[in-house]
C-alpha positions as CSV (number, residue, x, y, z in Angstrom):
1,M,-19.9,-99.3,-80.3
2,D,-17.3,-97.2,-82.2
3,L,-18.3,-93.9,-84.0
4,N,-19.2,-95.5,-87.3
5,Q,-21.6,-97.9,-85.7
6,Y,-23.2,-94.7,-83.5
7,L,-23.5,-92.6,-86.7
8,L,-25.6,-95.8,-88.2
9,A,-27.5,-95.9,-85.0
10,L,-28.3,-92.3,-85.2
11,K,-29.2,-92.6,-88.6
12,A,-31.5,-95.7,-88.1
13,R,-32.8,-94.1,-85.1
14,R,-33.2,-90.3,-86.6
15,K,-36.6,-90.5,-85.8
16,A,-36.5,-90.8,-82.0
17,F,-33.4,-88.4,-82.3
18,I,-35.5,-85.4,-83.9
19,T,-38.4,-85.9,-81.5
20,V,-36.3,-85.9,-78.6
21,L,-34.2,-82.5,-79.7
22,A,-37.9,-81.2,-80.6
23,A,-39.6,-81.8,-77.4
24,T,-36.2,-80.2,-75.5
25,V,-36.0,-77.2,-77.8
26,F,-40.2,-76.9,-77.3
27,T,-40.3,-77.2,-73.7
28,A,-37.6,-74.6,-72.9
29,I,-39.1,-72.2,-74.9
30,V,-42.3,-72.9,-73.5
31,V,-40.7,-72.6,-70.2
32,A,-39.0,-68.9,-71.1
33,L,-42.3,-67.6,-72.9
34,L,-44.2,-69.2,-69.3
35,I,-41.8,-68.0,-66.4
36,P,-42.3,-64.4,-65.2
37,K,-39.9,-61.2,-66.5
38,R,-37.6,-60.1,-64.6
39,Y,-36.2,-56.4,-65.2
40,D,-33.1,-54.8,-63.7
41,A,-32.5,-51.2,-63.1
42,V,-29.3,-49.4,-62.5
43,A,-28.5,-46.4,-60.5
44,T,-24.6,-45.3,-60.3
45,I,-23.5,-43.2,-57.3
46,L,-20.2,-41.3,-57.8
47,I,-17.9,-41.3,-54.2
48,D,-15.6,-38.1,-55.1
49,A,-11.9,-38.8,-53.3
50,R,-12.2,-35.2,-52.0
51,D,-14.6,-33.4,-49.4
52,E,-14.7,-29.5,-50.0
53,Q,-17.0,-29.1,-47.1
54,T,-14.3,-30.0,-44.0
55,L,-12.0,-28.1,-42.1
56,A,-9.6,-31.4,-42.0
57,P,-9.4,-32.9,-45.2
58,A,-7.8,-36.6,-44.5
59,R,-6.0,-38.3,-47.2
60,M,-6.3,-42.4,-47.3
61,S,-4.1,-45.1,-48.3
62,P,-5.5,-47.1,-50.9
63,R,-6.3,-49.8,-48.3
64,E,-8.1,-47.7,-46.4
65,R,-9.8,-46.3,-49.1
66,A,-10.9,-50.1,-50.2
67,G,-12.1,-50.7,-47.0
68,Y,-14.6,-47.2,-46.9
69,I,-16.1,-48.1,-50.4
70,F,-16.5,-51.8,-48.9
71,T,-18.2,-50.2,-45.9
72,Q,-20.3,-48.1,-48.3
73,M,-21.6,-50.9,-50.1
74,E,-22.8,-52.4,-46.8
75,L,-24.2,-49.3,-45.6
76,I,-26.5,-49.5,-48.6
77,S,-27.5,-53.0,-48.2
78,S,-28.3,-52.4,-44.9
79,G,-31.8,-52.6,-43.0
80,K,-31.6,-48.4,-42.2
81,V,-31.4,-47.6,-45.7
82,A,-34.2,-50.5,-46.6
83,Q,-36.6,-49.0,-44.5
84,K,-36.0,-45.1,-45.4
85,V,-37.0,-46.7,-48.6
86,V,-39.9,-48.4,-47.7
87,R,-40.7,-45.1,-45.8
88,D,-40.1,-42.7,-48.7
89,L,-41.9,-45.0,-51.3
90,K,-45.0,-45.7,-48.3
91,L,-45.2,-49.2,-49.1
92,A,-46.5,-50.2,-46.0
93,Q,-49.8,-48.4,-47.3
94,Q,-50.4,-50.6,-50.3
95,P,-53.4,-52.6,-49.7
96,G,-53.0,-56.4,-49.2
97,L,-49.5,-55.9,-48.3
98,R,-50.3,-56.2,-44.6
99,E,-52.4,-59.3,-45.0
100,D,-49.4,-60.7,-46.2
101,W,-47.1,-59.6,-43.5
102,E,-49.5,-61.1,-41.4
103,K,-50.0,-64.0,-42.8
104,D,-45.9,-64.7,-43.7
105,T,-45.1,-63.6,-40.2
106,G,-48.3,-64.0,-37.8
107,G,-47.5,-60.4,-36.6
108,V,-44.5,-60.7,-35.3
109,G,-41.8,-58.0,-35.9
110,S,-43.0,-54.9,-37.9
111,I,-44.3,-54.2,-41.4
112,E,-41.4,-52.0,-42.4
113,E,-38.8,-54.5,-41.3
114,W,-40.2,-57.2,-43.5
115,L,-40.8,-55.0,-46.2
116,A,-37.2,-53.8,-46.1
117,A,-35.9,-57.8,-46.0
118,G,-38.0,-58.4,-49.3
119,L,-36.5,-55.4,-51.1
120,L,-33.0,-56.4,-49.9
121,E,-33.4,-60.1,-51.4
122,K,-33.7,-58.5,-54.8
123,L,-31.1,-55.9,-54.7
124,K,-27.4,-56.2,-55.4
125,V,-24.4,-53.7,-55.1
126,D,-21.3,-53.7,-56.8
127,S,-18.1,-51.0,-57.1
128,G,-16.7,-52.9,-60.0
129,A,-13.3,-51.9,-58.4
130,S,-13.9,-48.0,-58.9
131,N,-15.2,-45.2,-56.7
132,I,-18.5,-45.8,-58.5
133,L,-21.3,-47.7,-56.8
134,V,-23.6,-49.7,-59.0
135,V,-27.1,-50.3,-57.2
136,K,-29.3,-52.9,-59.5
137,Y,-32.7,-53.6,-58.2
138,S,-34.6,-56.5,-59.9
139,A,-38.4,-56.5,-60.3
140,N,-41.3,-57.9,-62.2
141,D,-42.2,-54.4,-63.3
142,P,-39.8,-52.2,-65.2
143,K,-41.1,-49.1,-63.7
144,K,-41.0,-50.6,-59.9
145,A,-37.3,-51.4,-60.8
146,A,-36.3,-47.9,-61.7
147,E,-38.5,-46.4,-58.6
148,V,-37.0,-49.0,-56.2
149,A,-33.4,-48.5,-57.5
150,N,-33.7,-44.5,-57.4
151,A,-35.3,-44.7,-54.0
152,F,-32.2,-46.9,-52.4
153,A,-29.7,-44.1,-54.2
154,K,-31.9,-41.6,-52.9
155,A,-32.1,-43.1,-49.3
156,Y,-28.6,-44.1,-49.2
157,L,-27.2,-40.3,-49.7
158,D,-29.3,-39.2,-47.2
159,V,-28.5,-41.6,-44.7
160,A,-25.0,-41.3,-45.1
161,L,-25.7,-37.4,-44.6
162,E,-27.4,-38.0,-41.9
163,L,-24.8,-40.4,-40.1
164,R,-22.2,-37.5,-41.2
165,T,-23.8,-34.7,-39.5
166,E,-25.6,-36.4,-36.8
167,P,-22.5,-37.5,-34.6
168,S,-21.1,-33.6,-35.4
169,R,-24.0,-32.0,-33.8
170,E,-23.4,-33.9,-30.9
171,A,-20.0,-33.4,-30.8
172,A,-20.8,-29.8,-31.0
173,A,-23.0,-29.6,-28.3
174,W,-20.2,-31.1,-26.3
175,F,-17.1,-28.8,-27.3
176,D,-19.8,-26.4,-26.6
177,E,-19.7,-27.3,-22.7
178,Q,-16.0,-28.0,-22.8
179,I,-15.2,-24.8,-24.2
180,K,-17.3,-23.2,-21.4
181,T,-15.1,-25.1,-18.4
182,L,-11.7,-24.6,-20.6
183,R,-12.9,-20.6,-20.7
184,A,-13.6,-20.2,-16.8
185,D,-10.3,-22.2,-16.3
186,L,-8.1,-19.7,-18.6
187,T,-9.9,-16.8,-17.2
188,G,-9.0,-18.2,-13.5
189,A,-5.1,-18.6,-14.7
190,Q,-4.9,-15.0,-16.0
191,T,-6.5,-13.5,-12.9
192,K,-4.2,-15.8,-10.6
193,L,-1.2,-14.5,-12.3
194,A,-2.5,-10.6,-12.7
195,A,-3.1,-10.8,-8.9
196,Y,0.2,-12.2,-8.1
197,Q,1.8,-9.6,-10.3
198,K,0.1,-6.9,-8.8
199,Q,0.9,-8.2,-5.2
200,K,4.6,-8.7,-6.0
201,G,4.8,-5.6,-8.1
202,V,6.3,-7.9,-10.7
203,T,5.9,-7.3,-14.5
204,G,7.9,-8.0,-17.3
205,A,9.9,-10.3,-15.4
206,E,12.7,-10.9,-17.8
207,E,12.7,-7.4,-18.4
208,R,12.6,-6.4,-14.7
209,M,15.4,-8.8,-13.9
210,D,17.5,-7.2,-16.4
211,V,16.9,-4.0,-14.9
212,E,17.8,-5.0,-11.1
213,Y,20.6,-7.0,-12.3
214,T,21.9,-3.9,-14.0
215,R,21.4,-1.6,-10.8
216,L,23.2,-4.3,-9.1
217,A,26.4,-4.1,-11.6
218,E,26.3,0.0,-10.9
219,L,26.2,-0.6,-7.2
220,N,29.3,-2.7,-7.3
221,G,31.0,-0.4,-9.7
222,E,30.2,2.8,-7.3
223,L,30.9,0.9,-4.3
224,G,34.4,-0.1,-5.5
225,R,34.9,3.1,-6.7
226,Q,34.0,4.8,-3.5
227,K,35.9,2.4,-1.3
228,N,39.1,3.7,-3.3
229,A,38.2,7.1,-2.8
230,T,38.1,6.6,0.8
231,L,41.5,4.7,0.9
232,D,42.8,7.6,-0.9
233,A,41.3,10.0,1.5
234,Q,42.3,8.3,4.5
235,T,46.0,7.9,3.2
236,R,46.3,11.8,2.4
237,Y,44.9,12.5,5.7
238,K,46.7,10.3,7.2
239,Q,49.9,11.7,5.7
240,A,49.0,15.3,6.7
241,Q,48.4,14.2,10.5
242,D,52.2,12.7,10.5
243,L,53.4,16.0,9.0
244,I,51.8,17.6,11.8
245,K,52.6,15.3,14.7
246,D,56.7,15.2,13.4
247,G,56.0,19.6,13.4
248,I,56.9,19.6,9.7
249,S,55.2,22.4,7.7
250,L,52.1,21.6,5.5
251,E,52.9,24.2,2.9
252,A,54.6,21.3,0.7
253,F,51.5,18.8,0.9
254,P,50.1,18.6,-2.4
255,E,46.3,19.4,-1.2
256,V,47.9,22.4,0.3
257,L,49.9,23.4,-2.7
258,A,46.6,23.0,-5.0
259,N,45.0,25.4,-2.8
260,G,43.7,28.5,-4.6
261,Y,43.7,30.8,-1.5
262,I,46.5,29.4,0.1
263,I,48.5,30.2,-3.2
264,T,47.2,33.7,-2.8
265,V,48.0,34.1,0.6
266,K,51.2,32.7,0.0
267,A,52.2,34.8,-2.6
268,A,51.3,37.6,-0.3
269,L,53.5,36.4,2.4
270,Q,56.1,36.2,0.2
271,A,55.9,39.7,-0.9
272,A,56.0,41.1,2.6
273,E,58.7,39.3,3.5
274,G,60.4,40.8,0.7
275,R,59.9,44.1,2.0
276,L,60.5,43.0,5.5
277,Q,63.9,42.3,4.5
278,E,64.0,45.4,2.5
279,Q,63.2,47.5,5.3
280,A,65.3,45.6,7.6
281,E,68.1,47.0,5.7
282,V,67.3,50.3,5.6
283,Y,65.4,51.3,8.4
284,G,66.4,48.4,11.0
285,D,64.3,46.5,13.0
286,K,63.4,49.2,15.3
287,H,61.3,51.2,12.7
288,P,57.7,51.3,12.9
289,T,57.6,50.4,8.8
290,Y,59.6,47.5,9.8
291,Q,57.4,46.7,12.8
292,R,54.0,47.3,10.5
293,T,55.5,45.0,7.6
294,L,56.6,42.4,10.5
295,A,53.2,42.2,11.8
296,E,51.7,41.6,8.6
297,V,54.0,38.6,8.3
298,Q,53.4,37.2,10.8
299,G,49.9,37.8,10.2
300,L,49.9,36.1,6.5
301,R,51.9,33.2,8.2
302,E,49.4,32.6,10.8
303,R,46.6,32.8,8.3
304,L,48.4,30.3,6.0
305,N,48.9,27.8,9.0
306,N,45.0,28.3,9.7
307,E,43.9,27.8,6.0
308,A,46.6,24.6,6.0
309,K,44.8,23.4,8.8
310,K,41.6,23.8,7.4
311,V,42.8,21.6,4.4
312,V,43.6,18.6,6.7
313,T,40.1,19.1,8.9
314,G,38.6,18.8,4.8
315,L,40.4,15.8,4.3
316,G,38.9,14.4,7.5
317,N,36.0,15.2,6.8
318,A,36.2,13.9,3.2
319,V,37.2,10.5,4.8
320,S,34.1,10.7,6.9
321,Q,31.7,11.3,4.2
322,N,33.5,8.7,1.7
323,Q,33.1,6.3,4.6
324,K,29.2,7.5,5.2
325,R,28.7,6.7,1.1
326,V,30.5,3.6,1.2
327,E,28.1,2.6,4.3
328,E,24.8,3.7,2.3
329,L,26.2,2.3,-1.2
330,Q,26.9,-1.5,0.6
331,A,23.3,-1.2,2.6
332,G,22.0,-0.6,-0.7
333,L,24.0,-3.5,-2.3
334,K,22.7,-5.6,0.2
335,E,18.8,-4.5,-0.2
336,Q,19.3,-4.8,-4.3
337,Q,20.6,-8.3,-3.8
338,E,17.4,-9.5,-1.5
339,R,15.3,-7.6,-4.1
340,I,17.0,-9.8,-6.8
341,N,16.8,-13.0,-4.2
342,T,13.0,-12.3,-4.0
343,M,12.3,-11.3,-7.6
344,R,13.8,-15.1,-8.1
345,E,11.7,-16.4,-5.9
346,S,8.8,-14.7,-7.2
347,R,9.9,-15.8,-10.5
348,V,9.6,-19.2,-9.9
349,D,6.4,-19.1,-8.6
350,M,5.0,-17.1,-11.5
351,A,6.8,-19.2,-13.8
352,V,4.2,-21.8,-12.4
353,L,1.0,-19.6,-12.9
354,T,2.9,-18.5,-16.7
355,R,2.8,-22.6,-17.4
356,D,-0.6,-23.1,-16.0
357,L,-2.0,-20.4,-18.1
358,E,-0.4,-21.1,-21.3
359,N,-1.6,-24.8,-20.8
360,A,-5.4,-23.4,-20.4
361,Q,-4.6,-21.4,-23.2
362,R,-3.3,-24.1,-25.3
363,S,-6.0,-26.5,-24.5
364,Y,-8.7,-23.6,-24.9
365,D,-7.4,-23.1,-28.4
366,G,-7.4,-26.5,-29.4
367,A,-10.8,-27.0,-28.5
368,L,-12.2,-24.0,-30.0
369,A,-10.1,-24.8,-33.4
370,R,-11.8,-28.8,-32.9
371,A,-15.0,-27.0,-32.1
372,M,-15.1,-24.9,-35.0
373,A,-14.6,-28.0,-37.3
374,V,-16.9,-30.0,-35.9
375,K,-19.6,-27.2,-36.1
376,V,-18.6,-26.8,-39.7
377,D,-19.2,-30.4,-40.6
378,S,-22.5,-30.5,-38.5
379,K,-23.8,-27.6,-41.2
380,V,-22.7,-29.5,-44.1
381,R,-25.5,-29.8,-46.6
382,Q,-24.1,-32.6,-49.1
383,T,-21.3,-35.6,-48.5
384,N,-18.9,-36.5,-50.9
385,L,-21.2,-38.7,-52.4
386,A,-23.2,-37.7,-55.7
387,M,-26.0,-39.3,-58.0
388,L,-24.1,-40.0,-61.1
389,T,-26.6,-41.5,-63.4
390,P,-30.3,-42.3,-62.0
391,A,-32.2,-45.6,-63.0
392,V,-34.2,-45.5,-65.9
393,E,-37.0,-47.9,-66.9
394,P,-35.5,-50.9,-68.7
395,L,-36.8,-51.6,-72.4
396,K,-35.7,-55.0,-72.4
397,P,-36.1,-57.9,-69.1
398,A,-32.9,-58.8,-67.6
399,M,-35.0,-62.8,-67.3
400,P,-35.7,-64.6,-69.0
401,K,-33.3,-64.6,-72.2
402,V,-35.3,-66.1,-74.9
403,G,-32.2,-66.5,-77.4
404,L,-29.9,-67.7,-74.9
405,I,-32.5,-70.1,-73.5
406,S,-32.9,-71.2,-77.1
407,G,-29.6,-71.9,-78.1
408,L,-28.9,-73.8,-75.0
409,S,-32.1,-76.0,-75.3
410,I,-30.8,-76.8,-79.0
411,V,-27.4,-77.7,-77.2
412,I,-29.2,-79.8,-74.1
413,G,-31.3,-81.1,-77.1
414,L,-28.8,-82.4,-79.2
415,L,-26.7,-83.7,-75.8
416,L,-30.0,-85.7,-74.6
417,A,-31.1,-87.2,-78.1
418,G,-27.4,-88.6,-78.7
419,G,-27.9,-90.0,-75.1
420,I,-31.4,-91.6,-75.6
421,V,-30.5,-93.0,-79.3
422,Y,-27.1,-94.3,-77.8
423,A,-29.4,-96.1,-74.6
424,L,-31.9,-97.4,-77.1
425,E,-28.9,-98.9,-78.9
426,M,-27.5,-100.6,-76.3
427,M,-30.7,-102.1,-75.0
428,D,-32.0,-103.0,-78.5
429,R,-28.6,-103.9,-80.6
430,R,-29.0,-104.2,-84.3
431,V,-26.1,-105.6,-86.7
432,R,-25.9,-102.6,-89.1
433,S,-22.9,-103.2,-91.3
434,R,-20.6,-105.9,-92.4
435,S,-18.1,-105.1,-89.9
436,D,-20.8,-105.0,-87.1
437,L,-21.2,-108.5,-88.4
438,E,-18.1,-110.1,-88.6
439,A,-17.3,-108.5,-85.1
440,R,-20.2,-110.4,-83.7
441,L,-20.2,-113.7,-85.3
442,A,-16.3,-114.2,-85.6
443,V,-16.5,-115.1,-89.4
444,P,-15.6,-114.0,-92.9
445,S,-18.3,-112.6,-94.7
446,L,-18.6,-114.2,-98.3
447,G,-20.4,-111.6,-100.0
448,L,-22.3,-108.2,-99.8
449,L,-25.4,-108.1,-100.5
450,S,-26.4,-104.7,-103.2
451,K,-28.4,-101.8,-101.9
452,W,-32.2,-103.0,-102.1
453,T,-35.2,-101.8,-100.6
454,P,-38.2,-103.9,-100.9
455,A,-41.3,-102.4,-102.1
456,G,-43.5,-101.4,-99.3
457,G,-41.0,-102.9,-97.1
458,R,-41.3,-106.4,-97.7
459,L,-39.2,-109.2,-99.0
460,L,-42.1,-111.1,-100.6
461,P,-45.0,-109.5,-102.5
462,S,-48.1,-109.3,-100.8
463,P,-50.9,-111.5,-102.2
464,H,-52.7,-108.1,-103.9
465,S,-49.7,-106.6,-105.0
466,P,-49.1,-106.4,-108.7
467,V,-45.4,-107.4,-108.5
468,R,-44.7,-110.6,-109.5
469,N,-41.3,-111.1,-108.1
470,A,-40.2,-109.3,-105.1
471,L,-36.6,-110.3,-105.2
472,P,-34.5,-108.9,-107.5
473,R,-32.2,-110.7,-110.5
474,P,-28.7,-111.4,-109.5
475,W,-27.4,-110.1,-112.8
């Protein structure tokens, strides 16, 4: 059957086509008007990227943020939020619901779980590829749809705040116990270090070591100088002893020449010797004046010798004193070295105690900072979530859409009516055109009748018809 034949069949069977189309459209409209209406109420929630009530804000990557938003969607659709909605709206107290629950479940489980499961079946959550969560609830009553959608949004915000603060409160209590222990450890480390410093007499190890090393350097320098002075004194004393041993006068000895008293005695001796020489020429060596002057010269010379010997004795005493000083400096140097070695050993022990104190302080500071952050998180009043737009009662039902159903019913009716016409034509094939006749009989046509419709649809007149001739004239 080609298109022309199908169009002729549609024209011939137009009553069946129109009847099927009208029945389809009528049935669809009746069904659309009879099925219960469904209203969709929508509430939106904003997820803010910032969290102003935390001491440790974290930046999330796009992948982590996508996972976080998906988690929030799952949280809204969780049983915990749905059961809170049931409690907030007091749905379990509505009349007749307990009987429906017992009839449906046989009393197994709780009525809150049963009601929550029913609510979740009509709930839909979407993010729309943004930071806005769309909470949509469907119900037969527009007021109930808006009420339940807002209840889901509010319950989600409350549960999110509870899930944030409850672990923080538990962690804060745990940190309080840990801080007490860490504070005790810190106090114990401080006490040990202070007791050790008091026992060893070391405070400010670095400064004290610098002082001790400076003292050691000073003792080394003083010991070197004292050894040089001792060696010099020993050399001069030995020279004086050698002069005395050889019977050489000590008048030319440097220490003797530098002695002021000896210089004075020596000057008096020279003056007396001068007078003695004059008196010897004038009076002779037997004269009493000469004798007195000679006694004076002898006394001065004896005094000079005695003073020279005292100088030599002083050199010996200086040697002894220098040697004693050297011994004292050597003993002090040895004691200083022992003190430094002791301080080094104490420094090692004190370094261990200091490191223990620093570790205890670091642990305490870290735990204290973390505890403060957790306490702040446990006392927050809101999360980074906020109600953007609450749900309002929808004015028009979301389902059924009569206009859409009507349009679809027309399309479906056209297709169905066309199919029925085609089926009827195939079951009762008729000749409806010249080409159809030629195709079916496989013979050429000799002529074509004019378009004529007999009266009353009859080829021959009826006995009661006033028409005499039913057939038309051929001319």
